[in-house]
N, C-alpha and C positions, 0 to 999 in steps of 0.2 A: 454249396450253399446260394440259395435265390438272393438276388437283392430286392425282388418286391414279389409276391404271391397273391394272384386273386384264386379266393376258393369259391366258387357259385356254390349253391346249396344240392343244384344236381349235377354232375359231370364232372369232369377233369379240373382239376386245377391248371392256372395257366403262372408258370415260374419265368421270372424274367433275370434272368443271370448275364454273367458277362459273355458266352460266346453264342449260344442260340436267339436268345431273346433282351438283346441286349436294349438300355437307352441310353440318353445322351443326358438328360436332367431331368429332374422331379420337383416340382415346385407345389408347395401349401397353400393355400391364401384363407387366412380366416378371417371371419366379416361379420359385425355386428348387423344385424335387420333393425333400423330403427325407424317409426314413422314421426314423422314433424309435419305440426300444423301450424300456419301460419297466424299468428295474432295480431290485433292492431294494437301498437303502442307499447307492445313489449316484446321480448322474446318469445322465439318458437315456442309450442310444446312439444314436449318429446316423448315417447313410447318406445320402450325397447320390447322388439317383438321375439328376439331368441338370437342364436348363431348360427352361422352357417358356414361352411368352407368349399373350397371345390381344388382338387388336386389335379393338377394338368402335368405330365409327360409327354415329352420330345423325345425322338429315337430314328433312328435310321438303319436300313437292311442292303446287304451291300449279298446278294443269293450268292454270288460265286466265290464269296471270302466268309463270311463271316452273318449271321442269320437265317431264319428262314422264308419266304416270300408266304407261307401258308400263317406268316405270325399275323398280319394284317387281317385275312379273311376268317384267322380264330375272332378277333378283336372286334369284327365287322359282325360275324354272327352273334356275338355277344348285344351289342347294340340295336340288331334288329329283332334280336329276340326278347327284349328287354331284361335281360338279366341281369338280375342283383348278386353280388359278390361279397364277401371278406376281403377284406384289402390289408396285406399285413408286410411291415418291412423286413427287410434284410435282419436287424437286428431285435427279431421277436414281437416287437410292436403293434398289436392288431388295431389298425384305423379308425376301424368301424364296416359299415355294411355301405357299400356304393353301386351307383350305376353309371356306366356310359352315359353322357349326354352329347358328345360330338368326336367324329373320328375322321380328322382330314388328311391325306394320302398326296403326296405329291413324287411324282416317277417321273424318272427322267436318265440319256443316256440308255438307248435301248438297242439291243441285238436286232441283224435282221429277224430274225422269229418272232419280235415283238415283247420276247422278255427284259423287261427292265435291268440296267446293272445297280441299280441304285436307287431306295424309294426312303424319303423321309415320311415319316407322321408325325401328327399330335393328336393327344388323346386327352380329353376332357371327362373327370369324374364328378358327380356331385354325390351327397350321402344320402340314404331313403331311410326313412322311418319301418315303422315294423311290417307295414303294407303298401303295395304300389300299385295303382288301378291303372291296367294298358287298355289299348284300344279294343282289345280284343273281349274284354269283360264290361265296355259299356257301351258297346254296339248293338244297334236294336233286332230283335232278334226277328228273322225272317218270318216272310207271313204275319205279320204283326199288322192288320189291318183294326181299323176304330169299328165299334160297332156301330150298327146303324139305330138311330134315333126317331124310327118312325111312329 
């Protein structure tokens, strides 16, 4: 039974479990987005803009003992491709649709061939709405020249 499951709309799910893709800690931060406007002689006016949350996951890999070095590469591919996925906990609770906003990797204790003995990683996820606009979707088409107005 996975501790955490990422299910992309296309491709295979990524399961975090106690053996192959273990993580040390999972933190969920819920936050109210509030806009505040200062007013002279009175308390500031506030407007509730909505709710937001962030999921943070810390993990470690020891490729010769526990975990796969491919795990970080799999997560990095999700990040680079702007892949969105459903996040489900090991208790079956669906947290919603998320995207990876950052991935930090710290390798240490290397073998002579360059392979690391240990890697610590930190992942930040943020929820997404129905549509995500990627850089490819906003790029100007090639050969897009302005028409001459002579």
